[in-house]
MOPAC internal coordinates of N, CA, C and O (Angstrom, degrees):
PM7 1SCF
backbone

  N    0.0000 0     0.00 0     0.00 0    0    0    0
  C    1.4513 1     0.00 0     0.00 0    1    0    0
  C    1.5170 1   110.25 1     0.00 0    2    1    0
  O    1.2310 1   121.14 1   -31.86 1    3    2    1
  N    1.2820 1   115.43 1   148.14 1    3    2    1
  C    1.4594 1   119.36 1   178.17 1    5    3    2
  C    1.5178 1   109.62 1   -86.04 1    6    5    3
  O    1.2310 1   121.42 1   -14.27 1    7    6    5
  N    1.3274 1   114.89 1   165.73 1    7    6    5
  C    1.4645 1   119.82 1   178.87 1    9    7    6
  C    1.5307 1   110.54 1   -62.43 1   10    9    7
  O    1.2310 1   120.52 1   146.88 1   11   10    9
  N    1.3198 1   116.61 1   -33.12 1   11   10    9
  C    1.4537 1   120.77 1   179.86 1   13   11   10
  C    1.5304 1   110.86 1   -65.28 1   14   13   11
  O    1.2310 1   120.17 1   140.20 1   15   14   13
  N    1.3118 1   117.28 1   -39.80 1   15   14   13
  C    1.4609 1   120.85 1  -179.28 1   17   15   14
  C    1.5186 1   111.90 1   -67.86 1   18   17   15
  O    1.2310 1   119.99 1   153.27 1   19   18   17
  N    1.3409 1   117.63 1   -26.73 1   19   18   17
  C    1.4543 1   121.24 1  -179.17 1   21   19   18
  C    1.5201 1   113.23 1   -81.67 1   22   21   19
  O    1.2310 1   120.10 1   164.00 1   23   22   21
  N    1.3026 1   117.41 1   -16.00 1   23   22   21
  C    1.4656 1   120.31 1  -179.17 1   25   23   22
  C    1.5209 1   110.17 1   -75.37 1   26   25   23
  O    1.2310 1   120.80 1   -40.76 1   27   26   25
  N    1.3093 1   116.08 1   139.24 1   27   26   25
  C    1.4596 1   119.66 1   173.93 1   29   27   26
  C    1.5170 1   107.79 1   -98.66 1   30   29   27
  O    1.2310 1   121.26 1   -35.69 1   31   30   29
  N    1.3164 1   115.20 1   144.31 1   31   30   29
  C    1.4566 1   117.87 1   179.70 1   33   31   30
  C    1.5274 1   108.76 1   -74.66 1   34   33   31
  O    1.2310 1   120.83 1   -35.96 1   35   34   33
  N    1.3247 1   116.01 1   144.04 1   35   34   33
  C    1.4623 1   119.14 1  -179.08 1   37   35   34
  C    1.5290 1   110.15 1   -64.53 1   38   37   35
  O    1.2310 1   120.90 1   -31.82 1   39   38   37
  N    1.2970 1   115.89 1   148.18 1   39   38   37
  C    1.4574 1   121.71 1   179.41 1   41   39   38
  C    1.5261 1   109.57 1   -72.01 1   42   41   39
  O    1.2310 1   120.63 1   -39.33 1   43   42   41
  N    1.3142 1   116.40 1   140.67 1   43   42   41
  C    1.4619 1   120.38 1   176.37 1   45   43   42
  C    1.5211 1   109.57 1   -65.23 1   46   45   43
  O    1.2310 1   121.20 1   -29.94 1   47   46   45
  N    1.3105 1   115.31 1   150.06 1   47   46   45
  C    1.4562 1   121.04 1   174.81 1   49   47   46
  C    1.5201 1   107.30 1  -122.37 1   50   49   47
  O    1.2310 1   120.89 1   -57.69 1   51   50   49
  N    1.3308 1   115.91 1   122.31 1   51   50   49
  C    1.4512 1   122.09 1  -177.55 1   53   51   50
  C    1.5172 1   110.27 1  -116.55 1   54   53   51
  O    1.2310 1   121.07 1   -29.64 1   55   54   53
  N    1.3075 1   115.55 1   150.36 1   55   54   53
  C    1.4555 1   122.02 1   174.22 1   57   55   54
  C    1.5236 1   106.81 1  -108.22 1   58   57   55
  O    1.2310 1   120.61 1   -57.72 1   59   58   57
  N    1.3323 1   116.44 1   122.28 1   59   58   57
  C    1.4606 1   121.95 1   177.04 1   61   59   58
  C    1.5182 1   107.65 1  -107.35 1   62   61   59
  O    1.2310 1   120.78 1   -66.05 1   63   62   61
  N    1.3227 1   116.12 1   113.95 1   63   62   61
  C    1.4639 1   121.86 1   178.59 1   65   63   62
  C    1.5250 1   107.91 1  -107.44 1   66   65   63
  O    1.2310 1   120.79 1   -52.39 1   67   66   65
  N    1.3163 1   116.10 1   127.61 1   67   66   65
  C    1.4535 1   120.62 1  -175.07 1   69   67   66
  C    1.5213 1   111.06 1  -134.33 1   70   69   67
  O    1.2310 1   120.95 1   -33.91 1   71   70   69
  N    1.3353 1   115.78 1   146.09 1   71   70   69
  C    1.4632 1   119.28 1   172.68 1   73   71   70
  C    1.5256 1   110.17 1  -104.71 1   74   73   71
  O    1.2310 1   120.54 1  -166.80 1   75   74   73
  N    1.3361 1   116.57 1    13.20 1   75   74   73
  C    1.4600 1   121.83 1   177.78 1   77   75   74
  C    1.5264 1   110.23 1   -90.62 1   78   77   75
  O    1.2310 1   120.41 1   -33.51 1   79   78   77
  N    1.3058 1   116.82 1   146.49 1   79   78   77
  C    1.4603 1   122.38 1  -178.75 1   81   79   78
  C    1.5137 1   113.94 1   -62.08 1   82   81   79
  O    1.2310 1   120.35 1   146.55 1   83   82   81
  N    1.3325 1   116.94 1   -33.45 1   83   82   81
  C    1.4656 1   119.40 1   179.77 1   85   83   82
  C    1.5318 1   111.80 1   -85.63 1   86   85   83
  O    1.2310 1   120.60 1  -173.71 1   87   86   85
  N    1.3323 1   116.46 1     6.29 1   87   86   85
  C    1.4584 1   123.33 1  -179.94 1   89   87   86
  C    1.5331 1   112.34 1    55.25 1   90   89   87
  O    1.2310 1   120.79 1  -147.73 1   91   90   89
  N    1.3275 1   116.10 1    32.27 1   91   90   89
  C    1.4634 1   122.55 1   174.63 1   93   91   90
  C    1.5271 1   112.00 1    56.62 1   94   93   91
  O    1.2310 1   120.45 1  -131.55 1   95   94   93
  N    1.3122 1   116.74 1    48.45 1   95   94   93
  C    1.4636 1   121.71 1  -174.68 1   97   95   94
  C    1.5264 1   113.01 1   -58.01 1   98   97   95
  O    1.2310 1   119.77 1   141.66 1   99   98   97
  N    1.3189 1   118.05 1   -38.34 1   99   98   97
  C    1.4685 1   120.76 1   178.80 1  101   99   98
  C    1.5279 1   110.66 1   -65.64 1  102  101   99
  O    1.2310 1   120.56 1   135.75 1  103  102  101
  N    1.3149 1   116.54 1   -44.25 1  103  102  101
  C    1.4596 1   121.05 1   178.32 1  105  103  102
  C    1.5288 1   110.74 1   -64.45 1  106  105  103
  O    1.2310 1   120.35 1   138.79 1  107  106  105
  N    1.3118 1   116.93 1   -41.21 1  107  106  105
  C    1.4710 1   120.75 1   178.11 1  109  107  106
  C    1.5216 1   110.47 1   -60.52 1  110  109  107
  O    1.2310 1   120.41 1   138.94 1  111  110  109
  N    1.3165 1   116.83 1   -41.06 1  111  110  109
  C    1.4671 1   121.03 1   178.64 1  113  111  110
  C    1.5234 1   110.90 1   -61.22 1  114  113  111
  O    1.2310 1   120.32 1   136.42 1  115  114  113
  N    1.3104 1   116.99 1   -43.58 1  115  114  113
  C    1.4630 1   121.49 1   179.09 1  117  115  114
  C    1.5298 1   110.67 1   -64.43 1  118  117  115
  O    1.2310 1   120.52 1   135.35 1  119  118  117
  N    1.3145 1   116.61 1   -44.65 1  119  118  117
  C    1.4675 1   120.42 1  -178.66 1  121  119  118
  C    1.5272 1   112.11 1   -64.93 1  122  121  119
  O    1.2310 1   120.06 1   150.76 1  123  122  121
  N    1.3255 1   117.48 1   -29.24 1  123  122  121
  C    1.4716 1   120.02 1   179.55 1  125  123  122
  C    1.5218 1   112.67 1   -64.34 1  126  125  123
  O    1.2310 1   120.09 1   165.82 1  127  126  125
  N    1.3179 1   117.43 1   -14.18 1  127  126  125
  C    1.4648 1   119.59 1   176.78 1  129  127  126
  C    1.5290 1   111.44 1   -73.30 1  130  129  127
  O    1.2310 1   120.08 1   163.09 1  131  130  129
  N    1.3380 1   117.44 1   -16.91 1  131  130  129
  C    1.4638 1   120.33 1   179.82 1  133  131  130
  C    1.5267 1   113.38 1  -115.03 1  134  133  131
  O    1.2310 1   120.24 1   173.06 1  135  134  133
  N    1.3202 1   117.14 1    -6.94 1  135  134  133
  C    1.4667 1   118.19 1   179.94 1  137  135  134
  C    1.5112 1   112.43 1   175.30 1  138  137  135
  O    1.2310 1   121.96 1     2.58 1  139  138  137
  N    1.3162 1   113.86 1  -177.42 1  139  138  137
  C    1.4568 1   120.83 1   175.83 1  141  139  138
  C    1.5211 1   108.14 1   -79.29 1  142  141  139
  O    1.2310 1   120.45 1   -37.69 1  143  142  141
  N    1.3298 1   116.75 1   142.31 1  143  142  141
  C    1.4610 1   121.02 1  -175.72 1  145  143  142
  C    1.5241 1   109.55 1  -127.19 1  146  145  143
  O    1.2310 1   120.77 1   -55.45 1  147  146  145
  N    1.3168 1   116.13 1   124.55 1  147  146  145
  C    1.4612 1   122.45 1   171.19 1  149  147  146
  C    1.5183 1   106.21 1  -102.08 1  150  149  147
  O    1.2310 1   120.09 1   -57.49 1  151  150  149
  N    1.3350 1   117.43 1   122.51 1  151  150  149
  C    1.4566 1   121.77 1  -177.73 1  153  151  150
  C    1.5256 1   110.06 1  -106.02 1  154  153  151
  O    1.2310 1   121.46 1   -50.60 1  155  154  153
  N    1.3342 1   114.80 1   129.40 1  155  154  153
  C    1.4670 1   121.52 1   179.29 1  157  155  154
  C    1.5208 1   108.82 1  -138.64 1  158  157  155
  O    1.2310 1   120.60 1   -11.85 1  159  158  157
  N    1.3137 1   116.46 1   168.15 1  159  158  157
  C    1.4684 1   119.42 1   173.35 1  161  159  158
  C    1.5313 1   107.99 1   -80.88 1  162  161  159
  O    1.2310 1   120.85 1   -20.71 1  163  162  161
  N    1.3133 1   115.98 1   159.29 1  163  162  161
  C    1.4672 1   119.10 1   179.28 1  165  163  162
  C    1.5302 1   110.80 1   -61.43 1  166  165  163
  O    1.2310 1   120.31 1   150.72 1  167  166  165
  N    1.3216 1   117.02 1   -29.28 1  167  166  165
  C    1.4672 1   120.55 1   178.76 1  169  167  166
  C    1.5273 1   112.07 1   -68.75 1  170  169  167
  O    1.2310 1   120.46 1   160.35 1  171  170  169
  N    1.3357 1   116.72 1   -19.65 1  171  170  169
  C    1.4731 1   120.93 1  -178.00 1  173  171  170
  C    1.5261 1   113.77 1   -96.68 1  174  173  171
  O    1.2310 1   119.76 1  -172.81 1  175  174  173
  N    1.3247 1   118.07 1     7.19 1  175  174  173
  C    1.4721 1   119.44 1   177.92 1  177  175  174
  C    1.5252 1   107.72 1   -57.55 1  178  177  175
  O    1.2310 1   120.33 1   -56.34 1  179  178  177
  N    1.3343 1   116.97 1   123.66 1  179  178  177
  C    1.4697 1   118.78 1  -176.65 1  181  179  178
  C    1.5269 1   112.35 1   -69.54 1  182  181  179
  O    1.2310 1   121.20 1   -23.53 1  183  182  181
  N    1.3141 1   115.30 1   156.47 1  183  182  181
  C    1.4667 1   120.67 1   177.48 1  185  183  182
  C    1.5254 1   110.78 1   -62.09 1  186  185  183
  O    1.2310 1   120.75 1   146.26 1  187  186  185
  N    1.3287 1   116.17 1   -33.74 1  187  186  185
  C    1.4625 1   121.81 1  -179.26 1  189  187  186
  C    1.5241 1   107.76 1  -133.27 1  190  189  187
  O    1.2310 1   119.82 1   -51.76 1  191  190  189
  N    1.3415 1   117.95 1   128.24 1  191  190  189
  C    1.4601 1   119.73 1  -179.69 1  193  191  190
  C    1.5256 1   111.68 1   -71.84 1  194  193  191
  O    1.2310 1   120.84 1   -27.29 1  195  194  193
  N    1.3144 1   116.00 1   152.71 1  195  194  193
  C    1.4703 1   120.68 1   176.17 1  197  195  194
  C    1.5245 1   109.10 1   -63.57 1  198  197  195
  O    1.2310 1   120.73 1   -30.86 1  199  198  197
  N    1.3170 1   116.20 1   149.14 1  199  198  197
  C    1.4620 1   121.34 1  -177.59 1  201  199  198
  C    1.5261 1   113.31 1   -63.80 1  202  201  199
  O    1.2310 1   120.34 1   153.13 1  203  202  201
  N    1.3370 1   116.96 1   -26.87 1  203  202  201
  C    1.4591 1   119.33 1  -175.25 1  205  203  202
  C    1.5317 1   113.74 1   -93.78 1  206  205  203
  O    1.2310 1   119.63 1  -168.16 1  207  206  205
  N    1.3213 1   118.30 1    11.84 1  207  206  205
  C    1.4647 1   120.93 1   177.44 1  209  207  206
  C    1.5231 1   110.59 1   -80.15 1  210  209  207
  O    1.2310 1   120.84 1   -42.64 1  211  210  209
  N    1.3311 1   116.00 1   137.36 1  211  210  209
  C    1.4610 1   121.31 1   175.97 1  213  211  210
  C    1.5164 1   111.83 1   -88.86 1  214  213  211
  O    1.2310 1   120.62 1   156.49 1  215  214  213
  N    1.3408 1   116.43 1   -23.51 1  215  214  213
  C    1.4552 1   119.98 1  -179.38 1  217  215  214
  C    1.5121 1   110.94 1   176.10 1  218  217  215
  O    1.2310 1   121.54 1    -6.10 1  219  218  217
  N    1.3244 1   114.66 1   173.90 1  219  218  217
  C    1.4605 1   121.15 1   179.40 1  221  219  218
  C    1.5270 1   108.85 1  -125.66 1  222  221  219
  O    1.2310 1   121.16 1   -43.96 1  223  222  221
  N    1.3258 1   115.39 1   136.04 1  223  222  221
  C    1.4519 1   122.95 1   175.79 1  225  223  222
  C    1.5230 1   106.40 1  -113.91 1  226  225  223
  O    1.2310 1   120.60 1   -52.49 1  227  226  225
  N    1.3267 1   116.45 1   127.51 1  227  226  225
  C    1.4609 1   120.72 1  -178.07 1  229  227  226
  C    1.5196 1   108.38 1  -116.96 1  230  229  227
  O    1.2310 1   120.62 1   -60.66 1  231  230  229
  N    1.3321 1   116.42 1   119.34 1  231  230  229
  C    1.4603 1   122.71 1   175.92 1  233  231  230
  C    1.5260 1   106.12 1  -104.82 1  234  233  231
  O    1.2310 1   120.96 1   -71.93 1  235  234  233
  N    1.3285 1   115.77 1   108.07 1  235  234  233
  C    1.4585 1   119.74 1  -169.41 1  237  235  234
  C    1.5278 1   111.46 1  -134.59 1  238  237  235
  O    1.2310 1   121.26 1   -33.52 1  239  238  237
  N    1.3210 1   115.20 1   146.48 1  239  238  237
  C    1.4504 1   122.95 1   175.26 1  241  239  238
  C    1.5328 1   107.64 1   -91.18 1  242  241  239
  O    1.2310 1   120.94 1   -66.12 1  243  242  241
  N    1.3240 1   115.81 1   113.88 1  243  242  241
  C    1.4647 1   119.64 1  -177.52 1  245  243  242
  C    1.5259 1   113.47 1   -70.14 1  246  245  243
  O    1.2310 1   119.97 1   170.21 1  247  246  245
  N    1.3276 1   117.67 1    -9.79 1  247  246  245
  C    1.4566 1   120.59 1   177.89 1  249  247  246
  C    1.5240 1   112.07 1   -81.09 1  250  249  247
  O    1.2310 1   120.63 1   177.50 1  251  250  249
  N    1.3153 1   116.41 1    -2.50 1  251  250  249
  C    1.4590 1   120.44 1   178.29 1  253  251  250
  C    1.5228 1   109.42 1  -107.52 1  254  253  251
  O    1.2310 1   120.09 1   -83.93 1  255  254  253
  N    1.3366 1   117.43 1    96.07 1  255  254  253
  C    1.4578 1   120.12 1  -178.89 1  257  255  254
  C    1.5300 1   112.70 1   -58.20 1  258  257  255
  O    1.2310 1   120.56 1   147.07 1  259  258  257
  N    1.3263 1   116.54 1   -32.93 1  259  258  257
  C    1.4728 1   119.79 1   179.67 1  261  259  258
  C    1.5318 1   110.84 1   -64.32 1  262  261  259
  O    1.2310 1   120.47 1   135.03 1  263  262  261
  N    1.3349 1   116.71 1   -44.97 1  263  262  261
  C    1.4682 1   120.55 1   178.93 1  265  263  262
  C    1.5159 1   111.34 1   -63.68 1  266  265  263
  O    1.2310 1   121.04 1   135.45 1  267  266  265
  N    1.3247 1   115.62 1   -44.55 1  267  266  265
  C    1.4644 1   119.99 1   179.92 1  269  267  266
  C    1.5242 1   110.69 1   -60.04 1  270  269  267
  O    1.2310 1   120.08 1   133.44 1  271  270  269
  N    1.3054 1   117.45 1   -46.56 1  271  270  269
  C    1.4633 1   121.34 1  -179.16 1  273  271  270
  C    1.5167 1   111.43 1   -64.88 1  274  273  271
  O    1.2310 1   120.23 1   139.16 1  275  274  273
  N    1.3236 1   117.16 1   -40.84 1  275  274  273
  C    1.4583 1   121.53 1   178.94 1  277  275  274
  C    1.5260 1   111.06 1   -60.59 1  278  277  275
  O    1.2310 1   120.50 1   131.52 1  279  278  277
  N    1.3277 1   116.65 1   -48.48 1  279  278  277
  C    1.4653 1   121.02 1   179.90 1  281  279  278
  C    1.5263 1   110.49 1   -65.25 1  282  281  279
  O    1.2310 1   120.57 1   136.87 1  283  282  281
  N    1.3107 1   116.51 1   -43.13 1  283  282  281
  C    1.4697 1   120.64 1   179.26 1  285  283  282
  C    1.5314 1   110.82 1   -58.07 1  286  285  283
  O    1.2310 1   120.59 1   133.50 1  287  286  285
  N    1.3211 1   116.47 1   -46.50 1  287  286  285
  C    1.4652 1   120.13 1  -178.94 1  289  287  286
  C    1.5252 1   112.43 1   -63.47 1  290  289  287
  O    1.2310 1   120.43 1   140.92 1  291  290  289
  N    1.3226 1   116.77 1   -39.08 1  291  290  289
  C    1.4716 1   119.93 1  -179.67 1  293  291  290
  C    1.5224 1   111.80 1   -69.48 1  294  293  291
  O    1.2310 1   120.43 1   134.78 1  295  294  293
  N    1.3325 1   116.79 1   -45.22 1  295  294  293
  C    1.4619 1   120.29 1  -170.52 1  297  295  294
  C    1.5212 1   114.81 1   -85.00 1  298  297  295
  O    1.2310 1   119.71 1   171.39 1  299  298  297
  N    1.2948 1   118.15 1    -8.61 1  299  298  297
  C    1.4692 1   117.70 1   178.54 1  301  299  298
  C    1.5310 1   112.73 1   -93.51 1  302  301  299
  O    1.2310 1   120.38 1  -174.66 1  303  302  301
  N    1.3125 1   116.88 1     5.34 1  303  302  301
  C    1.4612 1   120.26 1   177.85 1  305  303  302
  C    1.5266 1   110.61 1   -75.79 1  306  305  303
  O    1.2310 1   120.89 1   -16.77 1  307  306  305
  N    1.2941 1   115.91 1   163.23 1  307  306  305
  C    1.4644 1   122.33 1   179.29 1  309  307  306
  C    1.5341 1   111.70 1   -58.17 1  310  309  307
  O    1.2310 1   120.14 1   145.45 1  311  310  309
  N    1.3212 1   117.33 1   -34.55 1  311  310  309
  C    1.4653 1   121.59 1  -177.79 1  313  311  310
  C    1.5298 1   112.02 1   -61.05 1  314  313  311
  O    1.2310 1   119.76 1   152.12 1  315  314  313
  N    1.3218 1   118.07 1   -27.88 1  315  314  313
  C    1.4657 1   121.75 1  -178.64 1  317  315  314
  C    1.5274 1   113.44 1  -103.99 1  318  317  315
  O    1.2310 1   119.91 1  -175.37 1  319  318  317
  N    1.3130 1   117.77 1     4.63 1  319  318  317
  C    1.4696 1   121.45 1  -175.28 1  321  319  318
  C    1.5376 1   112.68 1   -54.43 1  322  321  319
  O    1.2310 1   119.66 1   135.08 1  323  322  321
  N    1.3122 1   118.25 1   -44.92 1  323  322  321
  C    1.4677 1   122.13 1  -176.57 1  325  323  322
  C    1.5281 1   113.57 1   -92.46 1  326  325  323
  O    1.2310 1   120.02 1   178.53 1  327  326  325
  N    1.3194 1   117.57 1    -1.47 1  327  326  325
  C    1.4658 1   122.11 1  -175.74 1  329  327  326
  C    1.5359 1   110.88 1   -78.18 1  330  329  327
  O    1.2310 1   119.66 1   -58.60 1  331  330  329
  N    1.3550 1   118.25 1   121.40 1  331  330  329
  C    1.4668 1   119.23 1   173.87 1  333  331  330
  C    1.5303 1   110.19 1   -61.88 1  334  333  331
  O    1.2310 1   120.60 1   -38.55 1  335  334  333
  N    1.3436 1   116.47 1   141.45 1  335  334  333
  C    1.4690 1   122.01 1  -177.25 1  337  335  334
  C    1.5262 1   109.57 1  -133.31 1  338  337  335
  O    1.2310 1   121.84 1   -33.92 1  339  338  337
  N    1.3254 1   114.08 1   146.08 1  339  338  337
  C    1.4496 1   121.67 1   173.56 1  341  339  338
  C    1.5134 1   107.00 1  -133.62 1  342  341  339
  O    1.2310 1   120.75 1   -54.41 1  343  342  341
  N    1.3208 1   116.18 1   125.59 1  343  342  341
  C    1.4661 1   120.39 1   179.99 1  345  343  342
  C    1.5228 1   108.67 1  -106.69 1  346  345  343
  O    1.2310 1   120.87 1   -51.90 1  347  346  345
  N    1.3263 1   115.93 1   128.10 1  347  346  345
  C    1.4554 1   122.90 1   176.79 1  349  347  346
  C    1.5194 1   105.83 1  -108.83 1  350  349  347
  O    1.2310 1   120.81 1   -61.05 1  351  350  349
  N    1.3111 1   116.06 1   118.95 1  351  350  349
  C    1.4571 1   120.24 1  -173.74 1  353  351  350
  C    1.5163 1   111.28 1  -109.11 1  354  353  351
  O    1.2310 1   120.10 1   180.00 1  355  354  353

Protein backbone atom coordinates (compact mmCIF):
# COMPACT_ATOMS: atom_id res chain seq x y z
CA UNK A 1 0.00 0.00 0.00
CA UNK A 2 1.12 3.51 -0.63
CA UNK A 3 1.40 6.19 2.02
CA UNK A 4 -1.60 7.92 0.47
CA UNK A 5 -3.79 4.84 0.89
CA UNK A 6 -2.88 4.63 4.59
CA UNK A 7 -3.94 8.18 5.35
CA UNK A 8 -7.40 8.69 6.77
CA UNK A 9 -9.35 11.70 5.68
CA UNK A 10 -9.93 14.26 8.41
CA UNK A 11 -13.36 14.24 10.00
CA UNK A 12 -15.71 17.03 8.95
CA UNK A 13 -16.44 19.70 11.51
CA UNK A 14 -19.91 21.23 11.46
CA UNK A 15 -21.45 24.10 13.37
CA UNK A 16 -25.04 23.50 14.50
CA UNK A 17 -26.82 26.71 15.45
CA UNK A 18 -30.21 26.31 17.06
CA UNK A 19 -32.86 28.54 18.59
CA UNK A 20 -34.39 25.55 20.39
CA UNK A 21 -33.97 25.12 24.14
CA UNK A 22 -32.67 21.57 23.82
CA UNK A 23 -30.10 22.82 21.28
CA UNK A 24 -31.41 20.31 18.72
CA UNK A 25 -29.92 17.32 20.52
CA UNK A 26 -31.52 14.77 18.17
CA UNK A 27 -30.21 16.59 15.10
CA UNK A 28 -26.76 16.91 16.68
CA UNK A 29 -26.72 13.16 17.29
CA UNK A 30 -27.54 12.47 13.65
CA UNK A 31 -24.91 14.91 12.39
CA UNK A 32 -22.23 13.27 14.56
CA UNK A 33 -22.43 10.26 12.26
CA UNK A 34 -20.73 12.34 9.55
CA UNK A 35 -18.44 14.58 11.57
CA UNK A 36 -17.67 16.54 14.67
CA UNK A 37 -20.46 18.91 15.72
CA UNK A 38 -20.17 22.13 17.71
CA UNK A 39 -23.61 23.17 18.97
CA UNK A 40 -24.40 26.81 19.75
CA UNK A 41 -27.46 29.02 19.96
CA UNK A 42 -28.34 31.10 16.92
CA UNK A 43 -27.44 34.19 18.95
CA UNK A 44 -23.88 32.84 19.31
CA UNK A 45 -23.15 32.46 15.58
CA UNK A 46 -19.69 34.01 15.27
CA UNK A 47 -19.02 36.99 13.02
CA UNK A 48 -16.43 34.88 11.19
CA UNK A 49 -16.53 31.07 10.95
CA UNK A 50 -13.53 29.00 12.02
CA UNK A 51 -11.25 28.00 9.16
CA UNK A 52 -11.73 24.28 9.81
CA UNK A 53 -15.55 24.27 9.51
CA UNK A 54 -17.05 22.25 6.66
CA UNK A 55 -20.45 23.91 6.95
CA UNK A 56 -23.16 25.31 9.16
CA UNK A 57 -26.53 23.74 9.98
CA UNK A 58 -29.19 26.11 11.30
CA UNK A 59 -32.23 24.72 13.14
CA UNK A 60 -34.58 27.66 13.39
CA UNK A 61 -38.21 28.43 14.19
CA UNK A 62 -39.56 30.55 11.35
CA UNK A 63 -42.27 31.94 13.64
CA UNK A 64 -39.63 33.99 15.42
CA UNK A 65 -38.88 37.04 13.27
CA UNK A 66 -36.07 38.04 15.64
CA UNK A 67 -34.27 34.70 15.20
CA UNK A 68 -34.72 34.77 11.44
CA UNK A 69 -33.35 38.30 11.17
CA UNK A 70 -30.42 37.52 13.46
CA UNK A 71 -29.39 34.47 11.42
CA UNK A 72 -29.93 36.30 8.14
CA UNK A 73 -27.70 39.18 9.22
CA UNK A 74 -24.90 36.87 10.37
CA UNK A 75 -24.88 34.54 7.38
CA UNK A 76 -25.12 37.07 4.59
CA UNK A 77 -21.75 38.61 5.42
CA UNK A 78 -18.69 38.08 3.24
CA UNK A 79 -17.18 35.76 5.88
CA UNK A 80 -19.94 33.19 5.24
CA UNK A 81 -20.21 33.61 1.46
CA UNK A 82 -18.43 30.32 0.63
CA UNK A 83 -19.71 28.38 3.67
CA UNK A 84 -22.13 25.52 2.83
CA UNK A 85 -25.40 25.91 4.79
CA UNK A 86 -28.32 23.68 5.63
CA UNK A 87 -31.46 25.11 7.18
CA UNK A 88 -33.76 22.86 9.20
CA UNK A 89 -37.14 24.47 9.63
